[in-house]
C-alpha positions in Angstrom: 10.4 -10.7 -18.6 6.9 -10.6 -20.1 3.6 -9.0 -19.2 0.9 -11.2 -17.5 -2.4 -11.3 -19.3 -4.4 -9.5 -16.5 -1.7 -7.0 -15.5 -2.4 -3.3 -16.2 0.8 -1.4 -16.3 0.2 1.5 -18.8 3.0 3.8 -17.7 6.3 3.1 -19.5 9.8 4.4 -18.9 12.2 3.5 -21.7 15.9 3.9 -21.0 18.4 3.9 -23.8 21.0 1.6 -22.2 22.2 -2.0 -22.4 21.9 -5.1 -20.4 24.7 -4.1 -18.0 22.4 -1.5 -16.4 19.5 -3.9 -16.1 20.3 -5.3 -12.7 20.6 -2.0 -10.9 17.7 -0.3 -12.6 15.5 -3.3 -12.0 16.2 -3.1 -8.3 15.4 0.6 -8.3 12.1 0.0 -10.2 11.1 -2.7 -7.8 11.9 -0.4 -4.8 9.8 2.5 -6.3 6.9 0.2 -7.1 6.7 -1.3 -3.7 3.5 -3.4 -3.5 2.1 -2.0 -6.8 2.5 -3.9 -10.0 5.4 -3.5 -12.4 7.2 -5.5 -15.1 10.1 -4.9 -17.4 11.3 -5.8 -20.9 14.8 -6.0 -22.3 15.2 -4.9 -25.9 18.4 -4.4 -28.0 19.9 -1.1 -26.8 17.0 -0.2 -24.4 15.2 -1.3 -21.3 11.5 -0.8 -20.8 9.9 -0.5 -17.4 6.1 -0.8 -17.1 4.3 0.5 -14.0 0.8 0.3 -12.8 0.9 3.7 -11.0 1.7 7.1 -12.6 3.5 8.6 -9.6 5.7 5.5 -9.2 6.6 5.8 -12.9 7.4 9.5 -12.5 9.6 8.9 -9.5 11.5 6.2 -11.4 11.8 8.5 -14.5 13.3 11.3 -12.3 15.8 8.8 -10.9 16.9 7.8 -14.4 17.3 11.4 -15.4 19.3 12.2 -12.3 21.6 9.3 -13.2 22.1 10.6 -16.7 20.1 8.0 -18.7 18.4 9.1 -21.9 14.7 8.1 -21.4 11.3 8.3 -22.9 8.3 8.5 -20.6 4.8 7.7 -22.0 1.4 6.4 -21.3 0.9 3.5 -23.7 -2.9 4.1 -23.7 -2.1 7.4 -25.6 0.0 6.3 -28.6 2.4 9.0 -29.9 2.1 11.2 -26.8 5.3 11.6 -24.8 5.5 13.1 -21.3 7.4 16.4 -20.7 10.9 15.4 -19.3 11.7 19.1 -18.5 8.9 19.1 -15.9 10.4 15.9 -14.4 13.9 17.4 -14.4 12.7 20.6 -12.6 10.9 18.5 -10.1 13.7 16.1 -9.4 15.3 18.6 -7.0 12.3 18.4 -4.7 12.3 14.6 -4.1 14.2 14.6 -0.9 12.3 16.0 2.1 14.7 16.2 5.1 11.9 16.4 7.6 10.6 13.1 6.4 13.8 11.3 5.5 15.9 12.0 8.6 14.9 10.9 12.1 15.2 14.0 14.4 14.8 12.3 17.8 15.5 8.8 19.3 12.7 6.3 19.6 12.1 4.0 22.6 13.9 0.8 21.7 11.2 -1.5 23.1 10.0 -4.5 21.1 8.0 -3.9 18.9 8.7 -0.3 17.8 5.9 1.6 16.1 7.5 1.5 12.6 8.2 -2.2 13.0 4.6 -2.9 14.1 3.3 -0.7 11.2 5.3 -2.8 8.8 3.7 -6.0 10.1 0.2 -4.6 9.7 1.1 -3.3 6.2 2.3 -6.8 5.2 -1.0 -8.2 6.6 -3.0 -5.7 4.6 -1.2 -6.6 1.4 -1.6 -10.4 2.0 -5.3 -10.0 2.8 -5.8 -7.9 -0.3 -4.0 -10.4 -2.5 -6.1 -13.3 -1.1 -9.3 -11.3 -1.7 -8.3 -10.7 -5.3 -7.3 -14.3 -5.9 -10.7 -15.6 -4.7 -13.1 -12.8 -5.8 -11.6 -12.7 -9.4 -11.0 -16.4 -9.6 -11.6 -18.1 -13.0 -11.8 -21.6 -11.4 -14.2 -21.1 -8.5 -17.2 -18.7 -8.7 -16.9 -16.2 -5.8 -19.1 -13.5 -7.4 -22.5 -15.3 -7.9 -22.6 -17.3 -4.7 -23.6 -15.0 -1.9 -21.9 -17.0 0.9 -18.7 -17.1 -1.1 -18.9 -13.3 -1.7 -19.1 -12.9 2.1 -16.1 -15.0 2.6 -14.0 -13.0 0.1 -15.3 -9.8 1.7 -14.0 -10.8 5.1 -10.4 -10.7 3.6 -11.1 -7.3 2.0 -12.3 -6.0 5.3 -9.4 -7.4 7.2 -7.1 -5.8 4.7 -8.7 -2.4 5.4 -8.5 -2.9 9.1 -4.8 -3.8 8.9 -4.1 -0.8 6.7 -5.7 1.5 9.2 -3.8 -0.1 12.1 -0.5 0.4 10.1 -1.4 4.0 9.6 -2.2 4.4 13.2 1.1 2.9 14.2 3.0 5.3 12.0 1.2 8.3 13.5 1.8 7.2 17.1 4.2 9.4 19.2 7.8 8.1 19.3 7.8 7.2 23.1 4.9 4.7 22.7 6.3 1.3 22.0 6.3 -2.3 23.2 3.3 -3.7 25.1 1.6 -0.4 25.6 1.6 0.2 21.8 0.3 -3.3 21.1 -2.4 -3.0 23.7 -3.5 0.3 22.2 -3.7 -1.0 18.7 -5.4 -4.3 19.7 -7.9 -2.3 21.7 -9.5 -1.1 18.5 -10.4 -4.8 17.7 -12.5 -4.7 14.5 -14.0 -1.3 15.0 -13.5 0.2 11.6 -15.2 3.5 12.5 -12.9 4.2 15.5 -9.9 3.2 13.4 -10.9 5.4 10.5 -11.4 8.4 12.8 -8.1 8.0 14.7 -5.9 6.8 11.9 -7.0 9.4 9.4 -7.4 12.3 11.8 -6.7 15.7 10.1 -6.3 13.8 6.7 -8.8 15.1 4.1 -10.6 12.0 2.9 -12.7 12.0 -0.2 -16.4 11.8 0.9 -17.1 8.8 -1.3 -14.4 6.8 0.4 -15.5 7.9 3.9 -19.1 6.8 3.1 -17.9 3.5 1.7 -15.7 2.7 4.7 -18.5 3.6 7.1 -20.6 0.8 5.5 -18.1 -1.7 6.7 -19.7 -1.4 10.1 -23.0 -2.6 8.5 -21.3 -5.7 7.2 -19.4 -7.2 10.2 -16.2 -9.1 10.0 -17.7 -12.4 11.4 -19.5 -13.5 8.2 -17.1 -16.4 7.5 -19.7 -19.1 7.9 -22.6 -19.6 5.5 -25.2 -19.5 8.4 -23.9 -16.1 9.5 -23.8 -14.8 5.9 -27.4 -15.9 5.4 -28.6 -14.3 8.6 -27.0 -11.1 7.5 -29.7 -10.9 4.8 -32.6 -11.2 7.2 -35.2 -9.6 7.2 -34.3 -8.4 3.7 -31.4 -8.0 1.4 -30.9 -4.3 1.6 -27.8 -4.3 3.8 -26.3 -7.1 1.5 -26.9 -5.2 -1.7 -25.6 -2.0 -0.1 -22.3 -3.7 0.7 -21.2 -7.2 -0.1 -23.6 -7.5 -3.0 -22.4 -4.3 -4.6 -19.5 -4.6 -7.0 -19.1 -0.8 -7.0 -18.8 -0.7 -3.2 -16.3 -3.6 -3.1 -14.2 -1.9 -5.8 -14.2 1.4 -4.0 -12.9 -0.3 -0.8 -10.3 -2.2 -2.9 -9.1 1.0 -4.5 -8.8 2.8 -1.2 -6.7 0.0 0.2 -4.5 -0.1 -2.8 -3.8 3.6 -2.7 -3.4 3.5 1.1 -0.9 0.7 1.0 1.2 2.5 -1.5 1.4 5.6 0.7 2.1 3.6 3.9 4.9 1.7 2.1 6.4 5.0 0.9 6.3 6.3 4.5 7.9 3.1 5.8 10.7 3.4 3.2 11.4 7.0 4.1 11.6 6.2 7.8 14.0 3.3 7.3 16.7 5.1 5.3 18.5 7.9 7.1 19.3 8.4 10.8 21.6 11.2 11.8 24.9 10.3 13.6 23.9 12.0 16.9 20.5 10.2 17.0 22.1 6.9 16.0 24.5 7.2 18.9 21.7 8.0 21.4 19.7 5.0 20.2 22.6 2.6 20.4 23.3 3.6 24.0 19.7 3.0 25.1 18.8 -0.3 26.8 16.7 -2.5 24.7 14.3 -5.3 25.5 14.4 -6.8 22.1 14.6 -10.6 22.1 18.2 -11.9 22.0 19.2 -13.1 18.5 
C-alpha cells in the first residue's frame, strides 16, 4: 500500500515481522486509527505503519510491544531520532480503564439507545467533515475564492460541528434516557451551537481559542446554502464574513476542533462497545425491548 500525495502521516511504527502478521496488525492499526488517517507499507522482514495522530501511533506501538513484536517508533519529520520504548512499555499497563471499559449498570433497551444515536451523529459529523474537505480543498472547482461557494462549504463544516456536539451530548446522557424522549431532547437543540456547546461540553475544560471560534458559528448561520442568503450575510458590510467564513484561520480552527473531537468520540464509542459484565448482560437480555423486529 502506498502513501497518497496529500496525506500527512508522520508517526511511524516499524515492526520486525513478516507478511504473515500483516493481516492481524493491519486490522489493529485500522481500529486504533478510527477516523484518523493511516497507511501501511510492507517491506522484506518488516511492516511499517504510518499514522496521522501521535497518540494513535503510541497506542498501536504499545499493542505491538505487548504482543512481543520488536518495533521502532519514530517521527519521520525528525530523522535519526527514535522514541523511547521503555516509556511505552511502562505505560502499557495503564491502557485498560475498568470504569470506562465495563458497563456497570443496564441501559434502557429502547430504540435508539444513547450510544447507538451517538454513533449515528458521529458518522454524520465525519461525513460532513469529509464533504467539506473535498469541496473546500478541491483542485478542480475553486471553493476558496468564490464567496458564495465558501459559504456552501462552510455549511458542511458547521453541520459537522453540530453533529459532533450532538454525539457528545448523547454519550453524556444518563442511561435511562433512550428512545423517543432522547431523540426529542437532541432534536430540540436544532442548530443552536451555543446551547449545544454549553451542554455537551459541560465541565470539560475547553481551550479559549476554540470556545471563541465555536461561538462565532452563531454569527454565521447554517442557512447560507443559497447565493442570495450568502450575499445578504455580507450586508451592510463584510465584517461578519471576514470574521468567519472569509477567514481561513477561523475555518481551520473549527476543522481542527472537529477532527480532535471525532477521534475522542470514536474512542469513547469503542470503549463502550467492547465489554459487558455477565450480570449486566443477563439483566439487559431479560428486559423487554421495543427495537424493530429483524
